[in-house]
N, C-alpha and C positions, 0 to 999 in steps of 0.2 A: 504494500500500500504506500502510495506517495501522498504526502500531505502538502497542501498549498494554502497560501493566504487567500487567494482568489481563484475561482474557477469560472470561466466564461464559456457558455455553450452557444456556439454560433459565431462564425467569422464573417458576417456581413458588416455593413457600416456601423450599426449600433454596437454590436459585440466587440468589434475592433476598437471602437472608441473607448470602451470600458477597459479592455485589455491593455492598451497603450497607456492609459492614465494610471493604471495600477503598477505597471512596470516602471513608469516615470517616478513613482514614489518608492521604488526600491523593493517592491513586494514580489513574492514568488508566485507566478501566475501560470495557470494551465488554460490553454485555448483549445476547445474541442469542436470539430466540425467534420462530418463525413463528406460534405459537398465541396464545391469549388469555392475558394476564398473570394470574398467580395459580395457573396449573397445575391439577393434578388437585384439590387440596384446595378451592380457592375455587370452581372451575367445575363439577366433576362428582363431587367426593368428599365430604369432611367437611362443608363448609358446607351444600350443598343437601340431602344425605341426612339429616343430623341435624336440620335444620330440619323436614323431613318426619316423621322418626321421632318427634320429641317430640310431634307431634300424635297419632300412633298410640298412643304411651304413655299420653297423657292419656285417650284414648278407652277403652283397655283398663282403665285404673284406674277410670274412671267405671262400667264394668260390674261392678265389685266393691263399689260403694257400699252395696248392700243388706246385705252381710255386716257392715258397720259400723253398720247401723241408719239409713242415709240413704235416704230415698225421693225419687226425682226422676223427672221426666218423661223420655220417650225422648230420648236425645241423638243428634243427627245431625251428620254431617261435611259441611262445605261444601268439596268437593274443589277448586273453583276458587279459593276464598279461601286454602286451604292452599298451592296451587301459586303463587299470586300472592305470598304472603309469602316463599316459598322463592326465587322469582326476584328479589325485592327485596333479599334478603340477599346473593345472588350479585352483583347489580349494585353494591351498596354496597361489597362487598369489592374488586371489580375497580376501581372508581373511586378508592378509597383508595390502591390500589397504583399506578395510573396517575399520580395526583397526586404520590406520593412519588418516583416515577421522574423526573417532569418537574421537580421541585424540586431534584433532586440535581445538584450540580456535578461536572464531570469524569466524567460517566456518559453514554455514548452508547448509546441503546437502538435496536437494529436489529430491526424487526419483519419478519424475513425468515427463510427456510430457510438452512441453512448446511451445509457438509461440509468435512472435512479435505482439504488438499492435501498437507501434510506435517506433521511433529510440532509445528511452531510456527505454521503458516499455515492459515487457513480462508478458503474462498470463501463470501461472504455474498450471497445473491440470485444474479443472473446474472453479475455482473462484478466486484464489489468484493472485494478481498482484504485481510484483516487478519492481523496477527501478534501473538502474546502471549508475554510472558516466563513467565507462569504461566497455566494453563488449567484451568478447573473445569467438569466435565461434570455437568449436572443435568437431563438430557433426559427423565427419567421413563419411563413405560410406557403402553401402550394395551391395550384389550381384546383378548384372544386369541380368534380365530375358528377353531374346529376344522373339519376337512374332512368335514362331515356331508352326506350325499347330499340334494340339494334345497335346502340352506340358501341358496344363491345365487339361488334363484328366488322367495324370499319376502321380505317386509319384516319383518325381525326387529329387536328392540331390544337395546341394550347398557346398561351402567351410565351411559353418556353420553346416549344418545338417549331413555332412559326418562324423563328429566327434562323432555322436551318434550311429553309426553302432555297434551293439552288436555282430554281427557275420560277419565274413569275407565273402564277396560275392565271387562267383565263377568267375564272369566276370563283367567288367565295361566298359562303353563308356563315355568318356569325350567330351562334346560339347564345343569346344574352347580349344586352345593350348597355353595359356599364362603361366606365371611362376607358378601360383597356380596349374593349371592342371598338369604341368610337374612335380612339386614336389610330388603331390599326386599319379601321375602315377608311379613315381619312388618307392614310398612307397609300394603301393599295388602290383605292378608287382614283387618287390623283395620278397614279401610274397607269391608269386605263383598265384596271381589273373591274369586272362587273361584280359589285358587292351588294349583298343583302344582309339585313340584320333582323333577327326575330327576337322581340323583347316582350316579356309578359306584361309589363306595366304600360299604361296608356300614354305615358310621357317619357321623354329622355331625361336622365339625371333628375329623377323625381324628388330628390331631397333639396334641390336648388330652387332658384326663383323661376316661377312658371313662364315669365316673359323671356328669360334666357333659354329655357327649354324649347319654347315655340320658335325662337329665332334660329336655334341650332337645328331644329327639325326642318325648318324652311331651307336653310342654306345647305346642310348636309344632304337633305332630301333631293337636291338637284342632281346629285351624282350617286347616291346610295338608295336602294330600295328599302324603305323602313316598314316593317310589319310590326306595328305596335299593338299592344293589347292581345298578343298571340303567344301561345305556349307551344313548345316543341314536344310532340308526343311520340315520334318514331323517326328512325334514320335507317337507310338501307343503301346498298350499292346500286348504281344504275348505269345505263349506257354512257351518260354524260359525266359520270364520276360518282356522284352521290345524290340521293333524293331525301329531302327532309319534309316530313309531314307536320304542319302547324295547324293549331286549332284556335279560333277566335274565342277568347275567354268569356265574352258576353253572349254571342249568338250560337256558339258551338259549331259554326261552319268550319270545315276543314279544307286545306289547300296544300298542294305539293309543290315544293320548290326544288330546283336542281342546280347543282354547281360542281365544279371540279374539286374544290376543297371545302371542308367543313372545319370551322374553328369553334371550340367550346370555350366560351368566356362567361361562365356562370358564377363568377365570384371566387373567393379564396377560402381555403379551409385550413385549420390549425395544424401545425406540425407537433403540437404538444403530445399527441398520442404516441409518438415515436420515443418519447422520453420516459414514459411510465410515471407521470407525476403523482399518481395515487400511491406509489411506493414511498414517496417522501411526504405524503399527506398534503400535497399542494392542491388547492382548490381550483377547479376550472368551471367555466360557465356552460350553458346549455349547448353551445356550439364548440365546446372543447378548447376554447381559448383560455389562457391562464388569467385568473382574476387578480387584479392588483388594486391597492388603494390609491388615493390621490398623490401619493409620494412614490409610486411604482413598486411598493413592497407587496409581496404575496402574504398569505396568512402565516407563513413562516418568517420569523423576524430576521433571519440571515439570508433570505432568498429574495431577489428582485427579478422582475420580468420587464422587458422593454421591446419596443418596435412591434412588428406584426404579430409577435407571439401573444400579445394581449388582445389583438383584434380591434384595437381602437386607433383611429387616425392612422390608417395604414399608408403612410407616406414617408419617404426617406428622411425629409427634414424633421418630421415629428419623431422618428426613431432616433435621430441624432440628438435632438433636444432631450428626449427621454433618457438617453444614455448619460448625457451631461448631468441631468438632475438626479438620476438614480445613483450615480457615483457620488455626487455631492451629499445626498441624503444618507448614503451608507457610511460616509466618513465624517459627518458633522452632526453635532447635537441638534442645532437648529435646522429644520427641514424646509424645503421649498416645494410647493405644490405644482404639479403639472396641470396646466389649464388646457384641457383638450378642446374646450369650446372656442378657443381663439387660434386654433391651428388653421393656417391658410392652405389653400390647395388650388391647383390649376389642372385644366384638361386641355391637352395640346391637340385640339381639333382645329379646323379652319372654318370659321374664326375661332380664336383661342378664348378660353374661359378661365376666370380666376375669381375666387370667393374667399371671404373670411367672415366669421361670426354668424349672426342670426339672419334668416330670411325675414321678409316683412311679416309673413304669416306667423312665424315663430315668435317674433318680437311682440306682436300685438297681444299675445296671450298673457304677457307678464309686464308690459310697459305701455306708457303713453308715448307715442312715437311721431316723428316727422319723417317724411320720405322725400328724397331728392333724386332727380333723374337728369341726365345730360347725354346727348348724342355725340359721337365723335365729330360729326359734322358741325356741331356747335362751336368747335375750336378751329382756329385758323389752320393748324397743321392737319387736323382731321379732314378739313375741306380740301387742302392741298393734296392730300393723299387719296382723295375721292373715296373715303370710307363712308358708304351710304347707309349701312345697317347696324353698325356697332353702337353700343351705349353702356353707360354705367349707372348704378343705382345705389343710393346710400340709405341706411336705416339708422336713425339717430333718436336717442331718448329726449323727449320734449322737456324743456326746462333746464336740463343739465348740460346738454350738448355732447353727452357721451356717445361715442360711436358704437353702435350695436352690431352693425354688419355692413359689408360693402361687396358689390358684385359687378363684374365687368365681362362683357363679351365683345371681342374685337382685337385688332392688332396689338401685340405686346402686352396683353392683359396681365400676364404673370409678373412682368416688371413694373407696370404702372401701379399695381395694387400694393407694392411693398411700402410705399409712403403711408398708406392707411394702416397696414399691419403694424408698423412701428408706432404710430399714434395710439392704436388700441392697446398694444402691450405696455406702453408708457402711461396709459390712461390720461392722455393729454387733450383729448377732445377735438371738436371741430375747429376751434379757433387756432389751434396749432398748425392747421393746414391752410385755412383761409387767410390767416394772418401772416403767413410766411410768403416770401418772394419766390415766384416761379418763373423760370426762363420763358420768355415769350418770343416767338411762338414755338411752343413745344407740345408734343402729344400729352404730356403730363398735365397740361392745363385742364384736361377733362376732370381731374380729381377735385380741385377747388370749385370748378363750374358746377359739378354735381351737388356739392354741399351748399353752394349759393342758391340752389333751386329748391331748398327744403321747404316743405309746406304740408 
């Protein structure tokens, strides 16, 4: 048995953050992961998907050149070159992490599966046992595969295996319409693939603002066939590749769709089951994600869980922040709460979407509010760019000026919203934005313009 000051399970961004912090403080650390270092973000999430999507964005922008008075020859996409660049970005990220691990002293990296024997002990591989004074779980999540008739008889894709496509398919059907499906639907449809999405809910991104959902439905629907309010009931092989049977959730009417490739994008499921948390007495929720308090601690005082392992705010930046706070809380008497309600997020569709905080509907349940709206075309730069459909929406507490939520759909939404995110985290209110000087004319003028329209 090897004894460690700290055991970190999971070598993704969040887990690595903990491991390197512990090593920096001179502690003896074990890092355990059976998968590829870098976790979801490096290997199958942020790095590869955004490397692909930026190519799709540029292609879509090029199609709008004529509106700006630019005449150009037909632009074509080299799918192989795009995928090669993506794979290179992933490889570079992995190699950088491997080098950092190798160069770290007091860090034992165990590239093996593990499971709990008791609340302090893990079995790593087939025979080795290790114990830790403090344990951090950062095991992430994996694609959820629904029990659809015939799905086990076909070769379907997930957000992981879709990255291995060497040839661009002629057509694709996405089962599920969450943000992963929407982003890849944007990428492949921009490249000329005939894309369909089957989504059980009647709206896209149903937890967001309905106006944003409607605009996304309108814009994406110009090049993607959206089958909303429909559930997938069966899949089979066909002459054209695959046939998918969908049923309208209201009328019960059924229809068959065909495509060369089928992508299952029906959410994420916990990896906690691979750890045997019950052996350590660690509590999990109904979906098998590890339960934590506001300070990222499990029901065991020496065990913390962070990132996708908890099933809350499953974004890389949220996992990184959770890692920072979990380590702080594990090593300091005074604790800092993780505020999941103020985690911002973006959806890299075309147009891009970014949100933070409450929607108007959510805010009205607990607050007296003011709502402000502004279109990109209300700004000089938005007009110059000929952005005709994008807009921003602010939700503010009446009387106090406290920002409760902010939502954008349009170019550079993920960058534009950061000013609001900072104001919310600092609890500095509307005046910190409307009272500050903004470069004119810049696209960021849409932020104060939205707040100036509160009513």
